[in-house]
N, C-alpha and C positions, 0 to 999 in steps of 0.2 A: 955309665952312671949305674950304680947299684943300689936298689931300694930294698928295704927290709920290712917284711910284713910279719904279723903274728897271726897264726891260724889255729883256731881251737876246734878239735875233733873230739867229741865226747868230753871227758874231763881233762884231757892233755892239750897243752899249749905247745905249738911248734913255731920256731923262727924260720922264715923262708926268705932267702936273699934271691932277688930277681935282677938280672942285668938287662938293661934296655939296649937294644941293638936296632940298627936301621937296616932296611932292605936296600940292597944295592940296585938290582933291577929284576924284573921278572916277577914271578910269584913264588910264594914260599910253599914248598912241597913237604908233606909229612909222610913217612914211610907207612905203607900198608901192613897190616898184620898178616903173618904167614898162616896159612890155613892149617897146615900140619907138617911134622917133620917126615911123615911117611908118604907124601905125594910122590907118585912115581910117573914117569912118562916112558911109554913103550911105543915104538914105532907101529902105527896102525891101530893101536888099542886106545889112544887118547890118554889124557891126564886123569888120573884116578884121584878123586877128593875124598879123604877119609875124616871121619869125626875126630876132632883133637881130644874129646872128652866124653864121658858118659853123660847122658841127659835126655830130656824130652824134646822132641821136634815140635816147636810151636807154630812155625810157618815154613812153607816150601815156596819160594818166590820165583822159581823158574820151571819150565817144562821142557821136555825133550824137543829138540829142533830150535829152541831160542838162542839167539846170538847173545853172548856176554862179553863184557870187557873185564880186564884185570881189576879187581877191587870192588865189582859189583856184588851186592849181597845175593847169595844163592839160597841159604837156608839159615833159620834161626834156631838154636838149641838153647833150652833152659837148663841150667845146672846151678845148684846151690842158690836158688831164687834169683839168678841172674841170667839176662838174655844175652846170648853170645852169637853175633852174627858170623856166618861162615862165608868168606868171600872168595871170589874166583881168583885163582892164582895166575891165570893167563887170559888172553883174549881167545875166543873160540865159540863153538856151537855146542850146546848140551847135547850129548849123545843119549844118555839115560839117567834116570833118577830112581834110586833104589829105596827111598824112604817116603813116608806121607806124614802128614800133620797127625800128631797124637802118638807116633811111634816112640817107644823107649829104646834108645840105642847105646851101645858101648863104645868107649874110646877105640879108635882104629877101625871102626865099621865103615865099609865102603858106602858113601852116600850118593855119589853121582860120578860121572865121567864126562869130560869136556874134550872135544876133538880140535 
């Protein structure tokens, strides 16, 4: 069954069609956001997590030695007045954190490594 909704954003009105679906079994999973196209994994060097954009580090939620799971928030970067969480691409242990709260960083800056 398809339902049609009208959504007003600013002065524009958009028509949105939403199809209702039923869950077959289990839970519905949503894909996690990729941290960066430039994540690299080198044997013995851990997975390098780089900033996907320029911005201000508003929080660092992990420390060296901490265990993390894929999808956990590592760092939050503010860019263009929006807070952007940087999430763990893999399960592992934080090897090192190269930034601190208040740092201004460029896109591509190495922010931490995960073993």
